[in-house]
N, C-alpha and C positions, 0 to 999 in steps of 0.2 A: 918606391913601390906604389906609393899612393898615386903617382902619375899614371900608372898603368891600370888603375881601377876604372871599369866602365859602369856607370850608374844604371841600375835597372829601371828607374822611373825618371823620366826627364821633366824638369819643371816647364810648365807651359810658358810659351812666349806671350808676354802681356800684349804684344802688338798684333798677334795673330788670333783669330777666333777659334774657340775650341769647339769641336764637333760634339753634338749631343750624344749621350750614351745610347747604345742600341737598346731597344725595348726588350724587356724580358717577357717570357711567356706567362710568368706568374706575377708580373707586376700589375698594379691596380692604379688607375688614374687618381691623382691626388684629390680631385673634386668629388669623387665617388666614395671616398672613405671619410665617415663622420668622426669628428673628434670623440674621444672616449667620454668626456663629460656630457656631450649631447646624447649619446646612446644610453648612458646611465639615467639621464633625466627622462628620456622617453620611456624606458622600461619602468621607471618609478611611477611616472604618470599613469601608464596603462595599469599598473598594479593597484594604484590608488583608486582609479576609476572602477576597476573590477571589484575592489573591496566595497566601494560605496554602492555599487549596483547589485551587490550580492543580496539575496533574499534575507539572509540572516541579519545583515546590516540594516536592511529596511525594517525588519521586524523589531530589532532593538531600538531603532529610531522611533517607530510607531509607539512602542511601549513607553519610551521615555517621554515623548511629547504627550501621549494620552494621560499618563499619571500626573505629569506636570500641569497639564491643563485642568485636570480634576482639582488640584490644589488651588491653582489660581482662580478658577471659576467658582469653586466652593467658597474661597475667601471673599470674592466679590459678592456672591449671593448672600452670605451671612452678614457682611458689612451693609449691604443694601437693606436687608431686613431690619438690622439694628437701627440704621438711619431712619427708615420709614416708621419704626416704632417710637423713636424719640423725637421726631420732628413732624412737621405738617407736609412733608414732601409728597406723600401719597395723595393727600387732598388737593394739593396744588396741581399734580399731574392730571387728576380726574377733572379738575376745574378747567384746565387748558384744553383737555379733550372735548369737554362739552361745548366750550366756546368754538373750537375748531369745527365741530360737527354742526354748529348753528343751533344747538339745543340750549337756549338761554334759560329755560326753566330749570333744567338739571344743573346748569352752571350756577344759578342762584342757590340751589339746595346744597351743592358742594361748598360754596362760599360760606354758607351759614354753618356747615359742619366744621370747616376750618376755623372759623371764629370761635366756635364752642370749644374746639380742641385747644386752641391757644389760651383761652380763658382758664380752662381747667389746668393746663400746664403751668400757667402763672401762679395759680393758687397753690399748686403742689410745691413750686419753688419757694414761695413765701413761707409755706409751712416748714420747709427745711431750715429756715433761719432760727426758728424756736425749737427745732428738734433736739439740739445738744442739751439745752436746759431741761427739757422734758425727759430726755434719756437719763441725765444724771439723777434727777429726782426719782425717776422710776427705779433706777438701779439702787439708790439709797433705800427707798421704801421696800424694795424686794429683798435687799440684803438684810435689813433690820427684821423684816418679817420672817425670813428664813432662819436667821439666828434665834429669834424667839421661839419658833417652832422646834428647832433642834434642842434648845435648853429645856423646853417643856418635856420633850421626849426623854432627855437625860434625867430630869428630876423623876419622871415616872420609873425609869430604869433603876435609879438609885434607891427609890423607895421599895421597889420590888426586890432588888438584890441586897438591900440594906447595906449599900456601899456608896459613900458619898462621892467617890472618884468617878462613878458612872455618870455624874451630871455632865461631864465634858466629853463623854464617849462619842455621842453623835457628832459633836463638833470636830473631834479628831478624825472621825471617819470621813467627814467631808474634806478635811484638810488632806488626808491621805489620798482621797479620790482625785483632788486637784493636782497633787504631786504626781500621781500615776498618769493623768492626762498630759501633763507637761512633759513627762518622760517619753510618752508615746509620740507626742508631736515632735520632740527633739530627735527621736530615732527616725520617724517617717519623713521629716521635712526634707532632708537631703534627696532621698529617692523621688519624692513628689515633685521637687523642683526640677530634677533631671528628666522625669517621665512626662510632666505636665505639658511641655511644648509638643512632645510627640503625640500625646493624646489629642491636643488641639489640632495638630496637623492631620491626624487620622480623621477627626471629625469633619473638618472642611473638605478633606478628600472624599469622604463618604457622601457629603452633600453634592459636590461636583459630579461624582459618579452617578448619583441618583438622577440628577438633572441633565446628564449627558453633556457636560460642559467641556467638550473636546471636539476638534475638527473631525469631519466625517472620515477623512482618509486615515486618521489615527485610531479609529475605533476598531474593535475586533471584527473579523470577517462576517460573523453572523449578525452583528449590529450595524455594519455599514452597508448592508445590502440595500436594494432599491426600496424606497419608502412608500411605494405604491400600496394603497390599501391601509395606510396608517390611519388611526382614529382621528376624526375631525375635532380639533380643539379651537377655542377662540384665537389663540396665537396663530394657528396655521391659516385660519380664515382671514385675519387681519393682514398677515404677511402676503397672502395671495392677492388681496385687493391692493395692497401697497405696490406690488410689483406688476400691476396690470398694465401700466403704461399710460395711465390718465394722470396728467401732471397735477391738477388741483387735488385729486384724491391722494396722490402720493405726498404732497405737501401737507395736507391736513393730517394724515396719519403720522407723518414724521413729527409734526408739532405735538401730536397727542402723546407720542412716546409709548410707554407700556400701557397707557390707558386707552389705546385704540379700540379695545374691546367694548368700550362704551357705545360704539356704533351698533353692536350686535344685540339682538334679542336672545332669548333662551335657545340653545341648541336642542331641538326635540327629535326624538326617534320617530321616523315616519316610514313605516314599511321596511323595505330593504335598504334604508339609508337614513339620513338625518336632514332636518330642515331648519333653516335659520333665516330670520328677517334682518336685513342690513339697512339701516338709516344712513343714506349718503350725506356727506358734508355739503354745505351750500356751495353751489357752483358746479356740482357734478350731476349729470343727468343719468336717468336710468338706462337710456338708450346707449350711452357710452359703455356701460357695463355689459349690457346684453350683446353688444356688437363684438365683445371680446370673450365670448364664451369658451372658445378653444384654449386661449391663453390662461384663462382663469382655471379651467379644468386641469391643465398641465401644472399650474402653480399649486393646485390642491392634490397633486399626484394621482389624478384620475384621467380616464379617457374622456373625450369630448361628449360621448353619448351618455356618460354617467353623471353629467351635471346639467340641470335645467334651471332657467332663470325666469320664472313668471313674475308678474307684477301684482302684488296685493293691493288692497283698497287704500292703504296709507300712502300719503304723498311722499315723494322722494325716497321711496323704499323699494328694494328688490328682495325677492325671496329666493334663496338658494336651496335647491334640493340636490343633495349630493349622495349618490348611491354608494353602498359598500362595494369595494373593488370586486368586480367579477359577478356581482349579484344579478345584474340584468342579463347575463349570459346563461343563467340557470333557467330551465323550463318551469313554467307554472303548473299548477295541478290540473287535473282533468275537468272538463265542463260538467256542471250539474246535470246537463242533459244525458250524460253518460253514467254518472254515479247514482242518479235518482230516476228510476224507471217509472215512478208514479207522478212525475212532474208533468203538469199541464200548462197551457198558456192562456193568457187573457189579453186579447188585443186592446181592449179599451183601458184597463187599469193596470195591467201587468207590465213588467220590464224584462227584456231578454238578458239572461246572464251571459255577457259577452266575454268577460275576462277579468283582469285585475289592473288597477292603476298602479303607478309607480310607488305608491305608499303601501301596496300590498292589499288594499281594500278591494272588495268586489265591485266591478264596474258593470252596471246594468243600464240598458238602453231602452227607452220607450219608443215604440214604433207607431203609436196611435196617430193616424192622419198626418204622417210625415213622409214626404218624398225623400229618398235617400240616394246619395252618390258616394261611391267609394272608388278610389283610384290609387295608382302606385306603379312602380316599375314592374316589368314582367317577372314572374316567379318569385313574388314576395309574399304570397299568401292571401291575395285579394279574394279569390274564389272561395277559399276556406272560410274567410272572415264573413263574407256575404252569406254563404250557405249556412253558417251557424245561426244567423239571425232568422233565415227562412225556416230552418228546421224547428226552432223554438216556436215560431208563429204557426207552423203547421200543426202543432199540438192543440190549437184552437180550431175546432171543427167548423166554426162559422166562417173561416177565412178561405177565400178562393184564390188560387194561384194560376197565373198564366206566365209560363217561363219560356224564354228564348236564350239558349246557350249558343252564342255565335263562335265558340271555339270547338265545340263538338267532340270533346275528349272523354265524355262520359261522366264529368263531374256532377251533372244534375240528373243522371239516369234514375236515381232513386225516387224522383218526383213523377215517374210514370205511375199512373193510377192515383196520383195525389194532386197533380195540377190538371186543370181542365184543358190546357194547351201546353204542349212540350215540343219545342223546336231545338234541334241539336245539329249544328253544322256551320262551317265558316264560309260557305259559297254565297254568290250573289242571290241564288234562289232562296237560301235560308234568310238572307237579309230582307228579301221581299216578303217572306212569310212573317218575319218579326215586325216589319212595318205594318202589315195588315193586322197583326195582332194588336199593335198599339192603336191603330185606327178603330179596331173593335172596342178597345177601352174607351175611346172618345165617344163612340155610338152609345155604349152603355152609360157613360157619364151623362151624356145629353138626355138620354131617356130618364135617368134618375132626376136630373135637374127639372124636368117637366112634370114630375110626379107631384101629387097634392102635398102641401106643406105638412110637416110632421111625419112623413113617411120614413120608416127606418130601412136601411139597406145593409146587407151583409158586406164585410170588408172584401175588396177586390184588389189584389196586388199584381201589377204587371212588372215582371222582373226580366231585365235584359243584361246578361253577362257578356263582356267584351263588346260593349256598345260602340267602341271606336270603329269596329268593322262596319257597322251600319252607317255611321257618319261619313265614312270614307268610300262608301259604295258608289260607283260611277254609273250604275244602270239607270235607265229612264223607263217610264211606263209608256203605254200606247199613246198617251196624250203629250209625251215629251217632258213630263215632270220627273226630275231625278228623285230617287229614293234617298240618297245620301245628301251631304252638304249641309250648309247652315243658312240658306236663304229661305225666303218666304215660299218658294216653289218646292222646297225639299219636303217630301211626304213624311219621312221619319222625324225630322226636326219639328215640323209643325204639329204632328201628333203628340210628341213629347211636350211641346210648349202648351198645347191645349189641356193636357192632363195636369200639368204643373199649375196652370192658371185657375182651374175650377174643380179638378178632381177631388181635392181634399175635402170639399164641402159635402160630398156624397159618398165618402169612404172609398174612393178610387185613387190609388196611389201608385207611383212609379219608382222602382228601384233600378239603378243602373250601376254596373261595374265597368270600369274602363282602365286602360293602362297608358303610362307615359303621356299625360295630357298635353295637348297643344290647342291653339285656337281652331285648328282645322278638324281634329278628331274629338274635340269637346267644346262646342261653341259656348260663348260667354253666357248667353240667355239660358241655356240648358243647365249649366253648372250652377248658376246663381238661383235657379228655381227649386233647388233641393233644400229642404229644411235641415236635414242631417248630412253633413259633409265629413267624410273620413279619408285619410290618406295614409298609405304605407310609405316606404322609402321612396324618395324622388331624387332626381339628379340636380335640380337647381332651385334657387329661391323663387324664380318666376313661375316655375311649375307648382311650387307650394302655394303661391298666391292663387293660381288657377284652381287648385284643388280645394283650398280652405277659405279663400278670400283675404282681402288686405287686412281686415280688422284682426283676424286670428293670427296672421303672421306678424303684424306689428305688435301684437300682444305677447309674442314669444313662441308661437307655434313654429316648429322647424322640422317638418318631415324630411326636408332635404339633408338634414344632418343625421338621420338614421342611417345605419350601415346596411347597404344592400347585401343580402345573403346571410348576415349575422342577426339582423333584427326582423326576421321573417315573422309575420303575424302581428307586429307592433304598429298600431295605428294612432294617428293624432286626430282627435275628433273635435269638431265644432258643431254643437247642437244644443238646443234647449231640452232635449230628451234625455240628457245624461247629467249627473251631478258634477258640476265644475266648481272648483274652489272659488270663493268670492274674489272678484277683481281679475280673474283670468278669462281669457277668451277661448281656451281650448284645454283639452286634457289628453294625456298620452295613456293608451290602453294596450296592455299585452293580451291579445285575444287567446281564448282556448282553441287548441287545434283539435278538430274532429276529422279523422281520416275517413276515406270513402266507405270502407267496410262498416265502421261504426255509424256513419251517417245513414247508411242503408237500413241498419237496425232501428235507428230513431225514426226514420221515415215509415217503417212498418208499423211502429207504435202509433204514428199519426194516422195511418190508413185504417187501423183498427177502430179509431174513434169515429170514423165516417161510415156512411151507409153504402159507400161504393162510388167511385169517381171514374168516369170514362174519359180518358186522356186522348185528345185529338193531336195527331202527330203531323198531319199534312194540311196545309191551308191552300185553298183553291187558287189556281193561277189563271183562271179564265176559261177552263175547259168545261164541257157540258157535265152537269151533275145528275145523278140518279136521286131524285128527291126522296122517294120512299126508302131507299137504302140508307140515305143520310139521316132520315128521321129515326130509323131503326138503330143506327149507330150512336146517335146522341142520347138515346134512351138509356144506354148502358145496361146495368143489371137490375135497375129499379122496375117493379111490376107496372107502375104508372108514374107519369111525370106531368106536372102542370103545363098546359099549353104555352103559357108565358115563358116558362123555363125552356121548353123545346124551341121556341122562337129565338130565345137568347143564344142557346147552344148552336143553332143553325147559323145565326149571324156570325158567331165566332168562327164557325167552320169555314164559311165562305161569305164574306161581306158583299162581294159583287152579286152573288146569286140570291142570297137570302136576306140581305140587309134591309130591303124594302118590304119584306113579307109582313102581312097583317094576320091576325087570328083567322080571318075569312079565307086567306090564301091557304093556310095550313089545313083548315077544315075541308076545303075543296079537294085538295090532293088526297087526304085521308079517306074522304067519302067515296071518291072515285075508285079507290083501291079496296073499298069495303071495310075500312078500319077507322071509321069516323070517331072523333072525340066524344066523350061522354062525361057526365057529372059524377063526382065522388065527393061526399061531404060538402055538397053545394058548390063545388068548383070544377071547371072544365079540365079534364085530364086526357092524356093519350095513353092507351093501354099497350104495353109491350107485346102481350100475347096476340092481340088483334093485328098489330103491324107485322109480327112474325108470320102469322097465318096468311096475311095478304101477300107477303113476299113469297111464301111458299107456293101459293096458288098461282101467282104471276109467273114464277120461274119454272113451275112444273116440277119442282124437286122438294124434298123435305129438308133441304140444308138449313133453311132459316128455322124451321121447327126444331131441328136437332140442336141448333145453337141455342134456341130458347130453353 
């Protein structure tokens, strides 16, 4: 039967290849299936990474590291204090610091203190050798004396109680007290031994926590926030200097160690910040520190504009003024011109209340016989700063203003009936008017220069705002001379130079405001002719040198580091008319802002101090003039005016027509019209009523009489 069995599975023939099994729809290639251990390891790794990155895990890690660092740091601090108290390590650090700073006088003083400390320490140690003998003798004397006192007390008790056993009662009470103390110590010793280390651990933890001896990332969220605005301490200043990137400075501070603060003077509160003098180590120049102002500010957790580095008088010393964080972004108070309506000006002895310096002190500027130049980028407060000075000076009724506003936006409109000339507009025609206004200043200056010695003259201020428009004007006159430019043929340039050269001697001064200075729109000779030079925010250091001069910039002045738009009204001033700290070449002033409406109110107060000023708005361009009408116009509201003043006003009105007039020419015109000059108080005057009547008769109307 076995021979008839047919096998269901036939053994493969070893000599014939076996066909591969047919692929199954559910089969997976062997290489795509990961072994189970690999999959488990991957899942475990992802779980571990997720657990590590979880916020709770991070929080636990921060807490652990923070408190561990408190303990380690506190132990280090306590050990350092103990070591410093028992050894001369502190004196040695200060000695090395003084030597590294090149202050050998201080080094000698610290060496003397170290020697004195070691001498006294040696004496104390020698005293310890005889201390046991003295202690034993003292204890014996003390014990004998105490026993004697107790026996005496016992005898007194025995006599009082008539009981001889009371003699030893005080001694037994002492013995009982000693036994009780021993019992207490025996009971408390175990807990004290167990708790003592924990108390010591808590102590060093508290010290570490107080000193913040933990990494920033491990501190609580409210403590590890940005340290901007942190109080300035000696440690912060020294660290900031060390990390400034000056190799000799870093090496010197590293050698000083914790004694690097020996470089610093006292940190003084100065206005809205602090001030500290830093004596640099030998081999480090002040220029190296000044040139890294931005990095130093960042190291101090301040913005660049909140750190200033002027140079005091002491050699190899820089003075750091560090503002409180954000303090310079806060507005200053209103101008005294606004708050004190009784305020008046004194051109000769007074000073204009312009603003506040960075220390918060009032910054006042003397304008007496000083040509003034103020410049800056557009829309930084130049006109407001210049106008604030003019408004203060307008409160001195002896001062005459001639104003040319080559922007023409109405910023100087309040000087109508306050200035004898007011030009407002940006066109070439307005530049021509402004040029002739300056040439009128030159004529008046030359007239004053020819006056008898000792003659006193009222102050005359020529003010040109947006003067760059005049310097860039391409128009030429009938003789081919350009109004603008910086050559000897330029009429505006030459008039400004003449006033700069000699005007100050006879109280004729020129104020100019200009923007974005270049050699083309602010020539070198003009900008260097100003006694007071001020600059708002500028774009480059080269512009800062144009505005303030090389000396001021080399001394630390940096209007190019002011923030356009954010530091509006902040000016850097180089002038002998303002109080500048000793050793500095400039000062930074945050000027008071006076808006146009308030400026108009101040101008009205200035007008009330005067007898009435007729403002001339148009200057002759060469057309035919009506002499009698012009004379009537320059008389203003005054009933009579000196003939000399009438000539001066006519000259300002039209230099071409009236610049060469003499008193005889004026007399001839008036007499022909039937309004000749006459004497009043011994001086020749022109009567307004007479001129008005003459105009009325000539024109055949009563208009002039009505105006009178």
